[in-house]
Residue, then its C-alpha position, 0 to 999 in steps of 0.5 A: m270730404r264727402s267721396p263724389g256721388r256720396v249725395d243727391v245734390t250739391v248746392i252752390m251759392c256765391a255771395h258779394n255784399e249780400m248782407g240781408r239778403i243771405q240769411p233769407a235766401l239761405e233759410d228759404l233753401l233750407q225750408s224747401r229742403r225738409v220735405r225732400e228726401e235727397t242728401v244734400e250739401i250746400i257749399i257757400l263761397d264768400n268773394l271777400s264780403s265787406d258788409g258783414t256778410r263774411e262775418w255772419l257766414e262765420s257763425v252758420r253750422g250745420d252739417e250739410m254746409r260749407v262756407v269757403f272764404n275765398e282770399v281773393n276775389l274770385g268773381k262770381g264765375g271763379s267762384v262757381r268753378r271752386g264750388i263745382a271742385l269741391s262739391t261731391g253731388r249726383y246734381v249740381v245746382i248753382h243758386d244765388p243767395d239774393l232772393e232773386y231766385k227761390g229755394s224750392d225752384v231748385w227742386r223742380l230743376l232737379d224734378a225735370a232733370r230725372a223725368e226727362q234724362a237731362q245732362m242740364v236744366l235752366g231755371s227760365r225766367v221768360l218761358g211761358g211770358n209774363v217775363a219781370y226785369k228790372y231794366l229794359g237792357n238786361y231784358i234785350g241783352v239776354r234775349f239777344l245771347t240766347s238767340v245767338i245761342n239757338l243760332l250757333y248751337a241749333c237749340r231753342l232755350t229762352d234764356s241762357a242767362t239765368a243764374m240758376k243751372l242744374i247740371d249733372g255732377d259728373v259732367a260738371r266736374s269734368l268741364r274744363l272751364a275758364s270764365t271768371g265773370f257772369d260769362l260763366d254763365f254763358e260757358l257752361v250752356v254752351r259747352a254743354l251743348r257741343l258735348g252734346c248734353k240734354v238741356i232742357e228749361r224750366r219756368i222758374d219764379y224771379s224777383p229781379r232788383t235793382i243796382a240800388e239793392g245791390k244787383k251786379v250784373r252790367a247789360v253791356r260790360d257783361g254782355a260782351s263777355g258773354l257773347w265772346v265767350i259764345l263765339r269762341d267756343r262754337l270754333l274751339p274743339r270740343t276735347s277741349f272742353v274737358q278734362s276726361p274723354a268727352g265718350s264718358l260724359a255724353p253723345a258725340g253733338r253739335 
């Protein structure tokens, strides 16, 4: 296993029943990676898929690849947390293998983090307009929850719920995270903000899918859990968010 910091980027891909999508998503990521000089590790975590995804992943090979089969369904958030714990990259990127996001945007976020010395870069699906969503409820929920974060955490974000997030590797591995579902998307953002990390956004491409096509986020259920995390973490002490002294991560902040 590589030592922390030995690779430039760790890409975490969490899968649950993504047959027909995970292979082209992985190929897209690998194709975009060919024009880059960074060293990369790709960690794919399967959450007890039953549609052939697990069997396909058993055939995946590559020096940069690591496939992890969860013994129980850890949920999206639980799998991301496990991937972060296994990561060794200077930067960690969460990238869903469902074809809603493009592999080329991983590098757009990486370049932005380096250029602006940011500890977190969010891939915004709404920055600059031209919004693409299949369900109005999902769009309204994202806008509402992001507005709550902006109000409570004194920031100006547009899309806190995006699944594509880049995080400084040392920060990611030092965070004490609790969420196991899609609420982890918000927990990552608000805890980084409370620790004083610089969080920025870059526009990314987004091709939403329907529930029939496999979309798993539900506006009411996941929105409610996300709101709870946002409110809870505004009140908890910052010291409870890290597994090591916060001063080693970023300046004291919100």
